[in-house]
C-alpha positions in Angstrom: 116.4 70.9 231.3 114.5 68.1 229.5 113.5 70.5 226.7 117.2 71.4 226.2 118.2 67.7 226.0 115.4 67.1 223.6 116.5 70.0 221.3 120.1 68.8 221.5 119.0 65.3 220.5 117.0 66.6 217.6 119.9 68.6 216.3 122.2 65.6 216.5 119.7 63.5 214.5 119.4 66.2 211.8 123.2 66.4 211.6 123.6 62.6 211.3 120.9 62.5 208.6 122.7 65.3 206.6 126.1 63.6 207.1 124.8 60.2 206.0 122.7 61.1 203.0 124.7 64.0 201.6 125.5 63.6 197.9 128.9 65.3 198.5 131.7 63.5 200.4 132.2 65.0 203.8 135.4 64.6 205.9 136.0 65.9 209.4 139.6 66.2 210.8 140.9 67.6 214.1 143.3 70.5 214.4 146.2 68.2 213.9 145.0 66.6 210.7 143.7 63.3 212.1 140.7 61.9 210.4 137.7 61.8 212.7 134.9 60.9 210.4 134.0 60.5 206.7 130.5 59.9 205.3 129.3 57.1 202.9 129.5 59.5 199.9 133.2 60.1 200.7 133.8 56.4 200.8 132.2 55.9 197.4 133.9 58.8 195.7 137.4 57.9 197.0 136.9 54.2 196.9 137.9 53.6 200.5 136.3 52.4 203.7 136.0 54.7 206.7 137.5 52.0 209.0 140.7 52.1 206.9 141.4 55.7 207.5 139.6 57.0 210.6 142.1 57.7 213.4 145.0 58.2 210.9 146.5 61.4 209.6 145.0 62.9 206.5 148.3 62.5 204.6 147.7 58.7 204.4 145.3 59.5 201.6 148.3 60.7 199.5 150.8 58.1 200.6 148.2 55.4 200.1 147.5 56.6 196.5 143.9 57.6 197.2 144.3 61.2 196.1 147.2 63.3 194.7 146.9 66.1 197.3 144.8 67.0 200.4 143.1 70.3 200.9 143.1 69.8 204.7 146.8 70.2 205.0 146.6 73.4 203.0 143.9 74.7 205.3 145.9 73.9 208.4 149.0 75.5 206.9 147.3 78.7 205.7 144.6 78.8 208.4 141.9 79.7 205.8 139.4 78.1 203.5 140.8 76.5 200.3 139.2 75.1 197.1 141.3 72.8 194.9 141.1 70.4 192.0 141.9 66.9 193.3 142.8 63.7 191.3 142.1 60.2 192.5 144.6 57.7 191.1 142.5 54.7 192.2 139.4 55.7 190.3 140.7 58.2 187.7 138.2 60.8 189.0 138.7 64.5 189.3 137.2 66.2 192.3 136.3 69.7 193.3 137.3 69.9 197.0 136.7 72.6 199.5 138.2 72.6 203.0 136.9 75.0 205.8 138.6 75.6 209.2 136.4 75.6 212.4 138.1 78.0 214.8 137.7 77.6 218.6 137.5 80.4 221.2 141.3 80.6 221.5 141.7 81.3 217.8 143.1 77.9 217.0 141.8 75.4 214.4 139.7 72.8 216.2 138.4 71.0 213.1 138.6 71.0 209.4 135.5 70.1 207.4 136.0 69.1 203.8 133.5 68.6 201.0 134.3 66.4 197.9 132.3 66.6 194.6 133.0 64.4 191.6 133.0 66.6 188.5 134.7 64.4 185.8 133.1 61.0 185.8 133.7 60.6 182.0 137.3 61.5 181.9 138.6 58.0 182.1 136.4 56.9 179.2 137.7 59.7 177.0 141.3 58.7 177.8 140.6 55.1 176.9 139.2 56.2 173.6 142.3 58.3 172.8 144.5 55.4 173.7 142.6 53.1 171.4 142.9 55.5 168.5 146.6 56.0 169.2 147.3 52.2 168.9 145.8 52.3 165.3 148.6 54.4 164.0 152.3 53.7 163.4 154.7 54.6 166.2 156.5 57.4 164.4 153.3 59.1 163.2 151.8 58.9 166.7 154.8 60.5 168.2 154.7 63.4 165.8 150.9 63.9 166.3 151.3 63.8 170.1 154.0 66.4 170.0 151.9 68.8 167.9 148.7 68.2 169.9 150.7 68.9 173.1 151.8 72.3 171.7 148.2 73.1 170.7 146.8 72.1 174.1 149.3 74.3 175.9 148.3 77.4 173.9 144.6 76.9 173.3 143.8 75.4 176.8 141.1 72.9 177.3 141.5 69.3 176.2 138.6 67.4 177.6 135.8 67.8 175.1 135.6 65.4 172.2 135.0 68.3 169.8 138.3 70.0 170.8 140.2 66.7 170.6 139.0 66.3 167.0 139.8 69.9 166.1 143.3 69.8 167.6 144.1 66.5 165.9 143.1 67.9 162.5 145.0 71.2 163.1 148.2 69.3 164.0 148.0 67.1 161.0 147.6 69.9 158.4 150.2 72.3 160.0 153.0 71.0 157.8 151.2 71.4 154.5 150.7 74.6 152.5 147.0 74.2 152.2 144.3 76.8 152.7 142.6 76.6 156.1 139.3 78.1 157.0 138.5 78.7 160.7 134.9 79.3 161.8 133.6 80.1 165.2 131.8 82.7 167.3 133.5 85.8 168.5 136.0 85.1 171.3 136.5 81.3 170.6 140.2 81.7 169.8 140.4 81.8 166.0 143.5 84.0 166.0 145.2 81.9 168.6 144.5 78.7 166.6 145.9 80.4 163.4 149.1 81.5 165.3 149.6 78.1 166.7 149.3 76.3 163.4 151.9 78.8 162.0 154.2 78.0 164.9 153.9 74.2 164.2 154.6 74.7 160.5 157.9 74.9 158.6 157.1 78.6 158.2 157.5 79.3 162.0 160.6 81.5 161.5 158.9 83.6 158.8 156.3 86.3 159.4 152.8 85.7 160.7 150.6 88.6 159.5 147.1 89.0 160.8 144.7 91.2 158.8 141.5 92.4 160.5 139.3 92.7 157.4 136.6 94.4 159.3 138.7 97.3 160.3 139.9 98.3 156.7 137.9 100.9 154.9 136.5 99.4 151.6 138.2 102.1 149.5 141.6 101.1 150.9 141.2 97.3 150.8 143.0 96.6 147.6 146.0 98.9 148.3 146.4 97.5 151.9 146.4 93.9 150.7 148.4 94.2 147.5 150.3 97.5 148.0 150.6 100.4 145.6 153.2 102.1 143.4 154.3 105.7 143.5 151.5 108.1 142.4 148.9 105.4 142.3 146.3 107.8 143.9 146.1 111.1 145.8 147.8 110.8 149.1 149.9 107.8 148.1 153.5 107.7 149.4 156.1 108.8 146.9 158.0 105.6 147.2 154.9 103.4 147.0 154.0 100.8 149.7 154.4 97.1 150.2 151.1 95.3 150.8 150.2 92.8 153.5 150.7 89.8 151.2 154.2 90.8 150.4 154.9 91.4 154.1 153.9 87.8 154.8 156.1 86.4 152.0 157.5 83.0 153.1 155.2 82.9 156.1 151.5 82.9 156.9 148.7 85.4 156.2 145.7 85.3 158.4 142.6 87.0 157.0 140.4 87.5 160.0 136.7 88.3 159.3 137.0 87.3 155.7 133.3 88.0 155.0 134.1 91.7 155.2 136.3 91.7 152.1 134.5 93.9 149.5 133.0 92.0 146.6 135.0 94.1 144.1 138.3 93.0 145.8 137.4 89.3 146.0 138.2 88.5 142.4 141.8 89.8 142.8 142.1 87.7 146.0 141.0 84.7 144.1 143.5 85.3 141.3 146.3 85.6 143.9 145.3 82.3 145.5 145.2 80.5 142.2 148.5 81.8 140.9 150.5 83.1 143.8 151.1 86.4 141.9 150.0 90.0 142.5 150.3 93.4 140.9 150.4 96.5 143.1 147.8 99.2 142.6 149.0 101.6 139.9 151.7 99.1 138.8 152.4 96.7 136.0 155.1 94.4 137.5 154.0 90.9 138.4 155.3 89.8 141.8 155.5 86.3 143.0 154.6 85.9 146.7 154.7 82.6 148.7 152.2 82.7 151.6 150.2 80.1 153.5 146.6 81.4 153.7 144.4 80.9 156.8 141.0 82.6 156.8 138.4 83.0 159.5 135.0 84.5 160.2 132.3 84.4 162.8 129.6 84.8 160.2 127.9 82.0 158.1 129.8 82.1 154.9 127.3 79.8 153.2 124.6 82.5 153.8 127.0 85.2 152.5 127.4 83.2 149.3 123.7 82.6 148.9 123.0 86.3 149.4 125.6 87.2 146.7 127.9 89.0 149.0 130.7 86.5 148.7 132.0 84.7 145.6 131.3 81.0 145.5 134.5 80.2 143.6 136.6 82.1 146.3 134.6 80.3 149.0 135.7 76.9 147.7 139.4 78.0 147.3 139.7 79.3 150.9 137.7 76.5 152.5 139.9 73.5 151.5 140.2 72.4 155.2 137.5 73.7 157.5 138.2 74.0 161.2 135.2 74.8 163.4 135.9 76.1 166.9 133.1 75.2 169.3 131.6 77.8 171.6 132.5 77.5 175.3 128.9 76.6 176.2 129.4 73.4 174.2 132.6 72.3 176.0 131.5 72.9 179.6 133.7 70.0 180.8 136.7 72.2 179.9 135.6 75.1 182.1 137.2 73.9 185.5 140.6 73.5 183.7 140.3 76.8 181.8 139.2 78.8 184.9 142.1 77.3 186.9 144.7 78.0 184.2 143.6 81.6 183.6 143.4 82.4 187.3 146.9 80.9 188.1 148.4 82.7 185.1 147.1 86.1 186.1 147.8 85.6 189.8 151.4 84.9 188.9 151.5 87.8 186.5 150.2 90.3 189.1 151.7 88.8 192.2 148.4 88.0 193.8 147.0 84.9 195.6 143.4 84.1 194.8 141.3 81.1 195.1 137.6 80.5 194.2 134.9 79.6 196.7 132.9 76.5 195.7 129.7 78.6 195.0 131.7 81.0 192.8 133.3 78.2 190.8 129.9 76.5 190.3 128.4 79.8 189.1 131.2 80.2 186.6 130.8 76.7 185.3 127.0 77.1 185.0 127.3 80.4 183.1 126.8 80.3 179.3 129.8 82.5 178.3 128.4 84.3 175.2 131.8 86.0 174.8 133.5 82.5 174.9 137.2 82.2 175.9 137.9 85.9 175.5 135.1 86.8 178.0 136.4 84.1 180.5 140.0 85.3 180.1 139.1 88.9 180.7 137.0 88.1 183.7 139.7 85.9 185.4 142.2 88.7 184.9 139.9 91.1 186.6 139.2 88.7 189.5 142.9 88.1 190.0 143.5 91.7 191.0 140.2 92.9 192.3 138.4 92.2 195.6 139.5 92.6 199.2 140.1 89.0 200.2 142.1 86.1 198.9 139.0 84.0 198.3 136.8 85.0 195.3 133.2 84.8 196.6 129.9 84.8 194.7 129.3 88.5 195.3 132.7 89.2 193.6 131.4 88.0 190.3 129.6 90.2 187.8 125.9 90.6 188.2 125.2 88.9 184.9 126.8 85.7 186.3 125.1 85.9 189.7 121.8 86.5 188.0 122.3 83.6 185.6 123.0 81.3 188.6 120.1 82.6 190.6 117.7 82.6 187.7 116.8 86.2 188.1 113.9 87.5 186.0 114.7 90.3 183.5 111.7 92.6 184.1 112.0 93.0 187.9 115.5 94.5 187.5 113.8 97.6 186.1 110.9 97.9 188.6 110.3 101.4 190.0 112.0 103.1 187.1 110.4 105.2 184.4 111.0 104.5 180.7 114.0 106.9 180.5 115.7 105.5 183.6 115.1 101.9 182.6 116.4 102.5 179.1 119.5 104.2 180.5 120.1 101.2 182.9 119.6 98.7 180.1 122.0 100.6 177.9 124.7 100.7 180.6 124.3 96.9 181.2 124.4 96.1 177.5 127.6 98.2 176.9 129.3 96.7 179.9 128.4 93.2 179.0 129.5 93.7 175.4 132.8 95.3 176.6 133.4 92.3 179.0 132.7 89.9 176.1 134.8 91.6 173.4 137.7 92.9 175.5 138.2 96.3 173.9 136.1 99.4 173.2 136.8 99.1 169.5 135.5 95.5 169.3 132.5 96.4 171.5 131.6 99.3 169.3 131.7 97.1 166.2 129.5 94.5 167.9 127.0 97.2 168.8 127.1 99.0 165.5 128.3 102.3 166.9 131.6 104.2 167.0 134.3 103.8 169.6 133.8 107.4 170.6 130.2 106.7 171.4 131.1 103.8 173.7 133.7 105.9 175.5 131.3 108.9 175.9 128.5 106.7 177.3 130.9 104.9 179.7 132.1 108.2 181.0 128.5 109.4 181.4 127.6 106.2 183.2 130.5 106.6 185.7 129.5 110.2 186.3 125.9 109.2 187.0 127.0 106.5 189.4 129.3 108.9 191.3 126.6 111.5 191.5 
């Protein structure tokens, strides 16, 4: 009996130590939502004293302006674990909050245990900086800038990082002017979306937006695709000729994606068009005037292409009047909670599902490097919105590459026990799947890996057959 009491006392002391010294805020409420306890970290994070709230219903935190919502009420209503983003009006903090129900023997909720974690300590400082910058401009100019930035934010998602703030401000300011823009950034950072948004904010919004994937056009067809051709210009040409992509974009915006792939022999004609706004179709003699706003983009280093002689320096300076550099997702980690939440809500609404992320899963997603950037994140959140048996997305629902990144798994042990042929086959499957996740389509994945789309499709089919076997 004495040993039992001693063990019980030891457990109580351990619990009290964890409760008192936990970095996270901890709340304990009864099955009716009455606050029973909160630890010192919860007092510090929420800027309250335990004595002010213990014994009261959890809703007093909302009515008292401490937080904008309580996860405890959602747990009691839905009878399951919930993770939400919470805002503290008193402190300006954003919290990651997880509430977990403790069920008694009769199947009712006896307690709700909630964990708070502060994830945006710098948010208030950024907002103060933005407000200071806004006061330096005249009222009307500020209103116009805010309207345009708001539209960009709603489309591009992610507004916390300083680099994105600067980029969005520049993009909004140049949208009204017919000036050549050059967007650089890694694959998947959102270059096409930025170009489309600038077009929508410009006076050309009611005219065509034509995107040209320069990497997908065979070099021998480049000139005729861009500038069109006349009847009989070459073998296989249409009898009536064909309008080129520049003419199709007349009055609107032409977006040349992967500009570095334009063949050197076509670059001089592109330069002439930019300088004069005139073109001549292949096989023709008639000069045609075309009014387009040109936006170019690439994920390659154009300075290196110029130095290597693969890209004309005079064309480089003509297309790069205003450079816009999209930062990779790993450099704007503070945007990740917002992006993850927005994508998950959008796809749950689209597919009629209800999914939330467990705290470990969300932390793993935030810690991951995202080599495929926003495109990789968007593709994954769409998959998570429809896959998995439960409503809560757990760590084991995430792809292996993210779990392994979070756990710090070594590369070599993944292939232990396999001969060279088996290890090579496994690595190839992993590489193809990771590239497909990052790029979004088999065509893009094939281009990134330097193989044909048919090769990717064949190897994926073989991989599925091997796994089934």
